[in-house]
N, CA, C and O atoms as a DFTB+ gen file, in Angstrom:
584 C
 N C O
     1  1      -4.286       4.279     -17.477
     2  2      -4.656       4.140     -16.120
     3  2      -3.515       4.206     -15.186
     4  3      -2.445       3.692     -15.510
     5  1      -3.662       4.799     -14.054
     6  2      -2.469       4.753     -13.115
     7  2      -2.971       4.220     -11.795
     8  3      -4.037       4.625     -11.330
     9  1      -2.261       3.364     -11.209
    10  2      -2.612       2.900      -9.821
    11  2      -1.416       3.245      -8.961
    12  3      -0.241       3.007      -9.242
    13  1      -1.918       3.894      -7.774
    14  2      -1.010       4.510      -6.704
    15  2      -1.288       3.625      -5.430
    16  3      -2.226       3.938      -4.697
    17  1      -0.537       2.578      -5.154
    18  2      -0.636       1.664      -4.126
    19  2      -0.162       2.211      -2.854
    20  3      -0.704       1.843      -1.812
    21  1       0.761       3.024      -2.842
    22  2       1.280       3.510      -1.714
    23  2       1.801       2.523      -0.685
    24  3       2.190       1.423      -1.077
    25  1       1.836       2.828       0.566
    26  2       2.318       1.826       1.494
    27  2       1.149       1.085       2.117
    28  3       1.395       0.164       2.896
    29  1      -0.112       1.418       1.832
    30  2      -1.205       0.733       2.452
    31  2      -1.865      -0.380       1.830
    32  3      -2.892      -0.881       2.289
    33  1      -1.255      -0.790       0.738
    34  2      -1.832      -1.774      -0.077
    35  2      -0.709      -2.713      -0.914
    36  3       0.181      -2.207      -1.598
    37  1      -0.876      -3.990      -0.766
    38  2       0.159      -4.779      -1.568
    39  2      -0.369      -5.218      -2.756
    40  3      -1.568      -5.462      -2.894
    41  1       0.523      -5.343      -3.695
    42  2       0.103      -5.945      -5.092
    43  2      -0.459      -7.327      -4.966
    44  3      -1.338      -7.625      -5.775
    45  1      -0.127      -8.136      -4.163
    46  2      -0.700      -9.450      -4.043
    47  2      -2.068      -9.332      -3.649
    48  3      -2.766     -10.318      -3.884
    49  1      -2.617      -8.329      -3.094
    50  2      -4.047      -8.215      -2.732
    51  2      -4.839      -7.704      -3.865
    52  3      -6.060      -7.784      -3.729
    53  1      -4.376      -7.186      -4.974
    54  2      -5.032      -6.653      -5.998
    55  2      -4.980      -7.534      -7.288
    56  3      -3.993      -8.192      -7.616
    57  1      -6.063      -7.477      -7.928
    58  2      -6.337      -7.967      -9.345
    59  2      -6.693      -6.718      -9.891
    60  3      -7.889      -6.613     -10.159
    61  1      -5.999      -5.769     -10.122
    62  2      -6.316      -4.524     -10.594
    63  2      -5.672      -3.900     -11.840
    64  3      -4.555      -3.391     -11.921
    65  1      -6.614      -4.046     -12.803
    66  2      -6.230      -3.461     -14.095
    67  2      -4.760      -3.771     -14.571
    68  3      -4.239      -2.980     -15.358
    69  1      -4.129      -4.768     -14.180
    70  2      -2.748      -5.095     -14.632
    71  2      -2.841      -5.456     -16.062
    72  3      -1.942      -5.258     -16.879
    73  1      -3.977      -5.996     -16.311
    74  2      -4.317      -6.541     -17.633
    75  2      -4.942      -5.594     -18.373
    76  3      -6.161      -5.467     -18.257
    77  1      -4.209      -4.779     -19.252
    78  2      -4.977      -3.787     -20.121
    79  2      -5.679      -4.448     -21.216
    80  3      -5.126      -5.125     -22.082
    81  1      -7.019      -4.197     -21.121
    82  2      -7.881      -5.142     -21.884
    83  2      -8.020      -4.710     -23.284
    84  3      -8.230      -3.520     -23.520
    85  1      -7.919      -5.592     -24.254
    86  2      -7.935      -5.287     -25.668
    87  2      -9.265      -5.591     -26.355
    88  3      -9.483      -4.968     -27.394
    89  1     -10.126      -6.400     -25.953
    90  2     -11.383      -6.707     -26.657
    91  2     -12.491      -6.455     -25.758
    92  3     -12.437      -6.824     -24.585
    93  1     -13.549      -5.813     -26.268
    94  2     -14.775      -5.791     -25.421
    95  2     -15.749      -6.959     -25.436
    96  3     -16.730      -6.979     -24.692
    97  1     -15.445      -7.988     -26.344
    98  2     -16.224      -9.220     -26.286
    99  2     -15.825     -10.007     -25.091
   100  3     -14.657     -10.140     -24.726
   101  1     -16.944     -10.562     -24.458
   102  2     -16.617     -11.491     -23.352
   103  2     -17.490     -12.638     -23.501
   104  3     -18.713     -12.549     -23.620
   105  1     -16.773     -13.809     -23.492
   106  2     -17.371     -15.140     -23.777
   107  2     -17.063     -16.036     -22.635
   108  3     -17.226     -17.245     -22.800
   109  1     -16.646     -15.593     -21.517
   110  2     -16.243     -16.429     -20.414
   111  2     -17.450     -17.135     -19.690
   112  3     -18.556     -16.604     -19.788
   113  1     -17.326     -18.151     -19.061
   114  2     -18.301     -18.844     -18.192
   115  2     -18.081     -18.256     -16.766
   116  3     -16.966     -17.900     -16.384
   117  1     -19.122     -18.180     -16.054
   118  2     -18.929     -17.778     -14.739
   119  2     -18.161     -18.810     -13.797
   120  3     -18.377     -20.022     -13.821
   121  1     -17.267     -18.202     -12.992
   122  2     -16.439     -18.975     -12.291
   123  2     -15.734     -18.114     -11.123
   124  3     -16.182     -17.007     -10.826
   125  1     -14.710     -18.620     -10.528
   126  2     -13.966     -17.981      -9.462
   127  2     -12.794     -17.120      -9.993
   128  3     -12.464     -17.255     -11.171
   129  1     -12.168     -16.272      -9.219
   130  2     -11.079     -15.604      -9.705
   131  2      -9.894     -15.818      -8.648
   132  3      -9.625     -14.960      -7.808
   133  1      -9.283     -16.902      -8.747
   134  2      -8.281     -17.441      -7.877
   135  2      -6.868     -17.179      -8.387
   136  3      -5.951     -17.175      -7.566
   137  1      -6.623     -16.961      -9.668
   138  2      -5.242     -16.854     -10.176
   139  2      -5.420     -15.811     -11.412
   140  3      -6.512     -15.641     -11.954
   141  1      -4.349     -15.198     -11.764
   142  2      -4.271     -14.340     -12.829
   143  2      -3.848     -15.172     -14.080
   144  3      -2.776     -15.770     -14.174
   145  1      -4.807     -15.134     -15.010
   146  2      -4.508     -15.815     -16.220
   147  2      -4.627     -14.983     -17.428
   148  3      -5.703     -14.544     -17.835
   149  1      -3.335     -14.754     -18.061
   150  2      -3.341     -13.580     -19.082
   151  2      -3.981     -14.148     -20.392
   152  3      -4.195     -13.389     -21.337
   153  1      -4.270     -15.399     -20.451
   154  2      -4.905     -15.863     -21.680
   155  2      -6.386     -15.598     -21.628
   156  3      -6.941     -15.182     -20.611
   157  1      -6.950     -15.831     -22.658
   158  2      -8.544     -15.738     -22.885
   159  2      -8.880     -14.306     -23.193
   160  3      -8.027     -13.419     -23.237
   161  1     -10.175     -14.121     -23.406
   162  2     -10.679     -12.786     -23.619
   163  2     -11.044     -11.936     -22.365
   164  3     -11.684     -12.431     -21.437
   165  1     -10.684     -10.841     -22.363
   166  2     -10.835     -10.002     -21.108
   167  2     -11.985      -9.103     -21.215
   168  3     -12.286      -8.584     -22.290
   169  1     -12.644      -8.901     -20.118
   170  2     -13.797      -7.864     -20.016
   171  2     -13.180      -6.473     -20.115
   172  3     -12.064      -6.251     -19.646
   173  1     -13.883      -5.565     -20.707
   174  2     -13.364      -4.292     -20.936
   175  2     -14.662      -3.397     -21.076
   176  3     -15.775      -3.896     -21.242
   177  1     -14.429      -2.008     -20.995
   178  2     -15.412      -1.054     -21.384
   179  2     -14.664       0.090     -22.181
   180  3     -13.464       0.314     -22.027
   181  1     -15.469       0.782     -23.033
   182  2     -14.856       1.957     -23.706
   183  2     -14.951       3.217     -23.029
   184  3     -16.083       3.611     -22.750
   185  1     -13.924       3.944     -22.705
   186  2     -14.161       5.187     -22.019
   187  2     -14.993       6.115     -22.898
   188  3     -14.867       6.153     -24.122
   189  1     -15.909       6.912     -22.154
   190  2     -16.814       7.832     -22.773
   191  2     -16.208       9.362     -22.990
   192  3     -16.684      10.208     -23.747
   193  1     -15.199       9.491     -22.254
   194  2     -14.317      10.903     -22.428
   195  2     -12.921      10.668     -22.064
   196  3     -12.451       9.591     -21.697
   197  1     -12.280      11.823     -22.205
   198  2     -10.871      11.790     -21.756
   199  2     -10.769      12.139     -20.225
   200  3      -9.708      11.923     -19.638
   201  1     -11.696      12.598     -19.661
   202  2     -11.827      13.008     -18.302
   203  2     -11.361      11.816     -17.447
   204  3     -11.870      10.711     -17.635
   205  1     -10.460      11.994     -16.562
   206  2     -10.070      10.896     -15.495
   207  2     -10.664      11.168     -14.184
   208  3     -10.950      12.304     -13.805
   209  1     -10.852      10.042     -13.463
   210  2     -11.333      10.064     -12.148
   211  2     -10.329       9.439     -11.241
   212  3      -9.825       8.357     -11.545
   213  1     -10.021      10.046     -10.174
   214  2      -9.105       9.341      -9.277
   215  2     -10.042       9.109      -8.088
   216  3     -10.723      10.010      -7.597
   217  1     -10.032       7.790      -7.640
   218  2     -10.870       7.346      -6.515
   219  2     -10.069       6.315      -5.706
   220  3      -9.043       5.764      -6.103
   221  1     -10.689       6.119      -4.482
   222  2     -10.077       5.344      -3.492
   223  2     -11.050       4.047      -3.223
   224  3     -12.271       4.142      -3.096
   225  1     -10.372       2.929      -3.163
   226  2     -11.115       1.712      -2.829
   227  2     -10.550       1.044      -1.657
   228  3      -9.383       0.654      -1.623
   229  1     -11.441       0.906      -0.631
   230  2     -10.949       0.124       0.552
   231  2     -11.570      -1.321       0.445
   232  3     -12.778      -1.546       0.366
   233  1     -10.676      -2.165       0.453
   234  2     -10.916      -3.686       0.416
   235  2     -11.575      -4.297       1.802
   236  3     -11.403      -3.716       2.874
   237  1     -12.272      -5.400       1.706
   238  2     -12.788      -5.908       2.929
   239  2     -11.799      -6.093       4.051
   240  3     -12.095      -6.031       5.244
   241  1     -10.325      -6.376       3.454
   242  2      -9.364      -6.613       4.420
   243  2      -8.803      -5.278       5.075
   244  3      -7.964      -5.355       5.972
   245  1      -9.294      -4.001       4.600
   246  2      -8.915      -2.931       5.232
   247  2      -7.753      -2.096       4.194
   248  3      -7.441      -0.910       4.296
   249  1      -7.321      -2.920       3.358
   250  2      -6.215      -2.517       2.321
   251  2      -6.876      -1.369       1.467
   252  3      -8.069      -1.428       1.166
   253  1      -6.112      -0.384       1.109
   254  2      -6.716       0.681       0.284
   255  2      -5.797       0.864      -0.925
   256  3      -4.566       0.851      -0.889
   257  1      -6.609       1.045      -2.050
   258  2      -5.883       1.289      -3.263
   259  2      -6.394       2.616      -3.785
   260  3      -7.548       2.928      -3.489
   261  1      -5.643       3.454      -4.548
   262  2      -6.076       4.525      -5.208
   263  2      -5.929       4.204      -6.799
   264  3      -4.898       3.724      -7.271
   265  1      -7.034       4.512      -7.539
   266  2      -6.994       4.251      -8.930
   267  2      -7.408       5.457      -9.736
   268  3      -8.280       6.246      -9.371
   269  1      -6.734       5.543     -10.838
   270  2      -7.174       6.722     -11.783
   271  2      -7.552       6.052     -13.124
   272  3      -6.782       5.307     -13.730
   273  1      -8.674       6.343     -13.501
   274  2      -9.226       5.698     -14.756
   275  2      -9.991       6.757     -15.647
   276  3     -10.493       7.742     -15.105
   277  1     -10.073       6.575     -16.897
   278  2     -10.865       7.441     -17.704
   279  2     -12.201       7.213     -17.393
   280  3     -12.537       6.090     -17.016
   281  1     -13.181       8.298     -17.517
   282  2     -14.588       8.092     -17.323
   283  2     -15.155       7.082     -18.313
   284  3     -14.955       7.206     -19.521
   285  1     -15.865       6.079     -17.793
   286  2     -16.448       5.098     -18.505
   287  2     -15.634       3.892     -18.721
   288  3     -16.074       2.872     -19.250
   289  1     -14.291       4.062     -18.246
   290  2     -13.301       2.893     -18.327
   291  2     -13.655       1.894     -17.243
   292  3     -14.426       2.127     -16.313
   293  1     -13.004       0.744     -17.463
   294  2     -13.260      -0.333     -16.419
   295  2     -12.012      -0.557     -15.450
   296  3     -10.946      -0.914     -15.951
   297  1     -12.111      -0.367     -14.153
   298  2     -11.085      -0.798     -13.254
   299  2     -11.571      -2.122     -12.625
   300  3     -12.733      -2.346     -12.288
   301  1     -10.505      -2.986     -12.510
   302  2     -10.697      -4.271     -11.846
   303  2     -10.049      -4.437     -10.526
   304  3      -8.903      -4.005     -10.402
   305  1     -10.573      -4.947      -9.632
   306  2      -9.819      -4.951      -8.359
   307  2     -10.477      -6.274      -7.531
   308  3     -11.675      -6.549      -7.605
   309  1      -9.648      -6.930      -6.850
   310  2     -10.150      -8.035      -6.042
   311  2      -9.027      -8.722      -5.116
   312  3      -7.950      -8.213      -4.805
   313  1      -9.474      -9.891      -4.771
   314  2      -8.399     -10.529      -3.690
   315  2      -8.447     -11.927      -4.224
   316  3      -9.509     -12.545      -4.308
   317  1      -7.178     -12.470      -4.620
   318  2      -7.063     -13.835      -5.112
   319  2      -7.374     -14.971      -4.187
   320  3      -7.955     -16.006      -4.514
   321  1      -6.870     -14.631      -2.856
   322  2      -7.036     -15.795      -1.768
   323  2      -8.404     -16.139      -1.580
   324  3      -8.690     -17.335      -1.642
   325  1      -9.447     -15.166      -1.323
   326  2     -10.803     -15.619      -1.196
   327  2     -11.495     -15.818      -2.501
   328  3     -12.580     -16.393      -2.586
   329  1     -10.829     -15.317      -3.538
   330  2     -11.369     -15.554      -4.749
   331  2     -12.474     -14.555      -5.410
   332  3     -13.221     -14.965      -6.298
   333  1     -12.522     -13.420      -4.996
   334  2     -13.546     -12.466      -5.424
   335  2     -12.919     -11.376      -6.307
   336  3     -11.799     -10.950      -6.026
   337  1     -13.505     -10.976      -7.214
   338  2     -13.131      -9.734      -8.046
   339  2     -14.379      -8.932      -8.520
   340  3     -15.455      -9.468      -8.782
   341  1     -14.134      -7.610      -8.605
   342  2     -15.019      -6.758      -9.031
   343  2     -14.388      -5.863     -10.265
   344  3     -13.189      -5.614     -10.393
   345  1     -15.405      -5.448     -11.111
   346  2     -15.104      -4.436     -12.124
   347  2     -15.893      -3.208     -11.845
   348  3     -17.104      -3.262     -11.634
   349  1     -15.199      -2.079     -11.842
   350  2     -15.848      -0.696     -11.537
   351  2     -15.856       0.019     -12.727
   352  3     -14.841      -0.039     -13.421
   353  1     -16.955       0.788     -13.160
   354  2     -17.033       1.718     -14.279
   355  2     -17.634       2.909     -13.755
   356  3     -18.817       2.895     -13.415
   357  1     -16.786       4.139     -13.641
   358  2     -17.400       5.258     -13.070
   359  2     -17.725       6.205     -14.225
   360  3     -17.036       6.281     -15.242
   361  1     -18.934       6.990     -13.969
   362  2     -19.289       8.006     -14.850
   363  2     -19.489       9.208     -13.988
   364  3     -20.067       9.120     -12.905
   365  1     -18.976      10.431     -14.500
   366  2     -19.118      11.623     -13.704
   367  2     -20.536      12.176     -13.738
   368  3     -21.105      12.380     -14.811
   369  1     -21.086      12.409     -12.596
   370  2     -22.458      12.983     -12.430
   371  2     -22.472      14.384     -12.332
   372  3     -23.176      15.041     -13.098
   373  1     -21.683      14.981     -11.364
   374  2     -21.550      16.444     -11.066
   375  2     -20.050      16.695     -10.712
   376  3     -19.486      16.222      -9.725
   377  1     -19.458      17.539     -11.693
   378  2     -17.996      17.694     -11.546
   379  2     -17.736      18.754     -10.485
   380  3     -16.654      18.723      -9.898
   381  1     -18.630      19.686     -10.188
   382  2     -18.425      20.631      -9.107
   383  2     -18.507      19.923      -7.781
   384  3     -17.695      20.270      -6.923
   385  1     -19.304      19.058      -7.523
   386  2     -19.444      18.484      -6.238
   387  2     -18.533      17.100      -6.132
   388  3     -18.546      16.431      -5.099
   389  1     -17.800      16.757      -7.206
   390  2     -17.104      15.532      -7.242
   391  2     -17.916      14.282      -6.974
   392  3     -17.589      13.508      -6.074
   393  1     -19.025      14.067      -7.786
   394  2     -20.052      13.153      -7.664
   395  2     -19.890      12.156      -8.809
   396  3     -19.867      12.637      -9.942
   397  1     -19.779      10.865      -8.675
   398  2     -19.801       9.966      -9.685
   399  2     -20.652       8.794      -9.520
   400  3     -20.904       8.338      -8.404
   401  1     -21.095       8.300     -10.591
   402  2     -22.019       6.979     -10.422
   403  2     -21.157       5.897     -10.890
   404  3     -20.690       5.895     -12.029
   405  1     -20.923       4.922      -9.984
   406  2     -20.182       3.661     -10.313
   407  2     -21.094       2.504     -10.569
   408  3     -21.992       2.178      -9.793
   409  1     -20.823       1.903     -11.686
   410  2     -21.553       0.609     -11.828
   411  2     -20.483      -0.478     -11.392
   412  3     -19.318      -0.460     -11.788
   413  1     -21.011      -1.426     -10.532
   414  2     -20.294      -2.496      -9.890
   415  2     -20.688      -3.798     -10.553
   416  3     -21.855      -4.184     -10.606
   417  1     -19.624      -4.476     -11.070
   418  2     -19.788      -5.769     -11.748
   419  2     -19.192      -6.781     -10.863
   420  3     -18.215      -6.466     -10.183
   421  1     -19.708      -8.018     -10.803
   422  2     -18.985      -9.258     -10.437
   423  2     -18.073      -9.676     -11.564
   424  3     -18.536      -9.697     -12.705
   425  1     -16.747     -10.028     -11.331
   426  2     -15.909     -10.375     -12.387
   427  2     -15.541     -11.776     -12.005
   428  3     -15.143     -12.178     -10.911
   429  1     -15.768     -12.509     -13.222
   430  2     -15.398     -14.197     -12.947
   431  2     -14.544     -14.375     -14.066
   432  3     -14.528     -13.617     -15.036
   433  1     -13.792     -15.445     -13.917
   434  2     -12.804     -15.948     -14.922
   435  2     -12.897     -17.597     -15.124
   436  3     -12.789     -18.343     -14.152
   437  1     -13.071     -18.012     -16.239
   438  2     -12.998     -19.392     -16.426
   439  2     -11.665     -19.952     -16.483
   440  3     -10.673     -19.227     -16.426
   441  1     -11.591     -21.344     -16.605
   442  2     -10.164     -21.963     -16.682
   443  2      -9.260     -21.469     -17.901
   444  3      -8.040     -21.327     -17.822
   445  1     -10.018     -21.229     -19.026
   446  2      -9.235     -20.696     -20.029
   447  2      -8.782     -19.165     -19.958
   448  3      -8.167     -18.591     -20.857
   449  1      -9.147     -18.649     -18.863
   450  2      -8.826     -17.182     -18.642
   451  2      -9.914     -16.154     -19.193
   452  3      -9.777     -14.946     -18.997
   453  1     -10.870     -16.618     -19.807
   454  2     -11.911     -15.736     -20.346
   455  2     -12.794     -15.122     -19.161
   456  3     -13.348     -15.773     -18.275
   457  1     -12.810     -13.832     -19.316
   458  2     -13.689     -13.116     -18.190
   459  2     -15.037     -12.856     -18.499
   460  3     -15.382     -12.637     -19.660
   461  1     -15.930     -12.862     -17.433
   462  2     -17.318     -12.438     -17.688
   463  2     -17.677     -11.546     -16.672
   464  3     -17.068     -11.590     -15.603
   465  1     -18.667     -10.664     -16.872
   466  2     -19.283      -9.695     -15.819
   467  2     -20.598      -9.824     -15.692
   468  3     -21.304     -10.153     -16.646
   469  1     -21.058      -9.582     -14.513
   470  2     -22.462      -9.616     -14.121
   471  2     -22.795      -8.254     -13.367
   472  3     -22.208      -8.069     -12.300
   473  1     -23.640      -7.329     -13.800
   474  2     -23.959      -6.217     -13.040
   475  2     -24.554      -6.512     -11.816
   476  3     -25.502      -7.295     -11.771
   477  1     -24.017      -5.865     -10.609
   478  2     -24.614      -6.002      -9.376
   479  2     -25.278      -4.842      -8.789
   480  3     -26.221      -5.007      -8.016
   481  1     -24.843      -3.658      -9.106
   482  2     -25.509      -2.425      -8.585
   483  2     -24.833      -1.146      -9.168
   484  3     -23.710      -1.128      -9.672
   485  1     -25.615      -0.147      -9.041
   486  2     -25.074       1.234      -9.321
   487  2     -25.248       2.006      -8.017
   488  3     -26.228       1.885      -7.282
   489  1     -24.140       2.863      -7.782
   490  2     -24.052       3.633      -6.523
   491  2     -23.508       4.962      -6.783
   492  3     -22.647       5.148      -7.642
   493  1     -24.015       5.928      -6.026
   494  2     -23.377       7.253      -6.193
   495  2     -22.356       7.420      -5.225
   496  3     -22.585       7.137      -4.049
   497  1     -21.221       7.861      -5.605
   498  2     -20.119       8.091      -4.732
   499  2     -19.554       9.521      -4.901
   500  3     -19.400      10.011      -6.019
   501  1     -19.259      10.161      -3.786
   502  2     -18.769      11.450      -3.638
   503  2     -17.425      11.649      -2.919
   504  3     -16.830      10.617      -2.610
   505  1     -16.920      12.710      -2.640
   506  2     -15.558      13.037      -1.903
   507  2     -15.817      13.158      -0.443
   508  3     -14.857      13.280       0.318
   509  1     -17.200      13.130       0.072
   510  2     -17.485      13.511       1.466
   511  2     -16.927      12.351       2.241
   512  3     -16.029      12.529       3.063
   513  1     -17.410      11.235       2.011
   514  2     -16.988      10.019       2.864
   515  2     -17.116       8.733       2.006
   516  3     -17.920       8.715       1.074
   517  1     -16.408       7.749       2.271
   518  2     -16.497       6.425       1.552
   519  2     -17.918       5.846       1.710
   520  3     -18.575       5.801       2.750
   521  1     -18.302       5.374       0.371
   522  2     -19.715       4.727       0.342
   523  2     -19.396       3.271       0.213
   524  3     -18.447       2.918      -0.487
   525  1     -20.155       2.393       0.864
   526  2     -19.928       0.793       0.888
   527  2     -20.840       0.403      -0.212
   528  3     -21.909       0.987      -0.391
   529  1     -20.420      -0.597      -0.965
   530  2     -21.266      -1.288      -1.907
   531  2     -22.155      -2.186      -1.133
   532  3     -21.836      -2.496       0.015
   533  1     -23.262      -2.634      -1.681
   534  2     -24.069      -3.494      -1.062
   535  2     -23.760      -4.862      -1.343
   536  3     -24.200      -5.769      -0.636
   537  1     -22.922      -5.091      -2.480
   538  2     -22.480      -6.387      -2.980
   539  2     -21.477      -6.932      -1.793
   540  3     -20.713      -6.151      -1.226
   541  1     -21.533      -8.269      -1.475
   542  2     -20.545      -8.854      -0.506
   543  2     -19.566      -9.737      -1.221
   544  3     -19.879     -10.406      -2.206
   545  1     -18.312      -9.712      -0.664
   546  2     -17.775      -8.937       0.263
   547  2     -17.867      -7.317      -0.168
   548  3     -17.639      -6.975      -1.328
   549  1     -18.167      -6.507       0.714
   550  2     -18.268      -5.073       0.168
   551  2     -16.987      -4.292       0.109
   552  3     -16.042      -4.557       0.852
   553  1     -16.960      -3.341      -0.767
   554  2     -15.790      -2.345      -1.053
   555  2     -16.344      -1.163      -0.597
   556  3     -17.563      -0.989      -0.592
   557  1     -15.395      -0.175      -0.139
   558  2     -15.787       1.240       0.142
   559  2     -15.202       2.037      -0.980
   560  3     -14.056       1.810      -1.366
   561  1     -15.950       2.960      -1.513
   562  2     -15.437       3.777      -2.604
   563  2     -15.545       5.180      -2.201
   564  3     -16.453       5.558      -1.459
   565  1     -14.561       6.040      -2.711
   566  2     -14.570       7.523      -2.403
   567  2     -13.958       8.193      -3.640
   568  3     -12.859       7.803      -4.032
   569  1     -14.599       9.168      -4.270
   570  2     -14.003       9.978      -5.215
   571  2     -12.973      10.990      -4.512
   572  3     -13.258      11.636      -3.504
   573  1     -11.738      11.044      -5.177
   574  2     -10.792      11.876      -4.654
   575  2     -10.661      13.276      -5.502
   576  3     -10.521      14.360      -4.935
   577  1     -10.721      13.133      -6.857
   578  2     -10.634      14.147      -7.672
   579  2     -10.770      13.775      -9.129
   580  3     -10.457      12.651      -9.522
   581  1     -11.284      14.816     -10.019
   582  2     -11.429      14.496     -11.379
   583  2     -10.222      15.322     -12.082
   584  3     -10.061      15.261     -13.300
């Protein structure tokens, strides 16, 4: 996975896939996400294909990140200061129209660093305009290319 932060987004604002996750098992207790803890078991998903999706995420603060991930892989993004984090799992729905279905999860971490996820919603995202999640604080997602 590649993250292109450009000039519009700072690393401090992102909890984004810096942790390449090695185990699909998640035993974490629900909690906040206010620090990066490399210990513990991390949430993960197994990509369903080698196809990649480049998409843009606009944070509630207005900062923008571009993420590239394999279809079915899990991207993580959030803000440490207010303590929220999301996991995003995209599946390509229509390649010609650049439409993908994103499953949005709330991502939590306990004191031992174990992550847990809770599914919040599924939304269809395309290249036409950013789509806002219903989850609060909401993110805006836009597919850029496959």
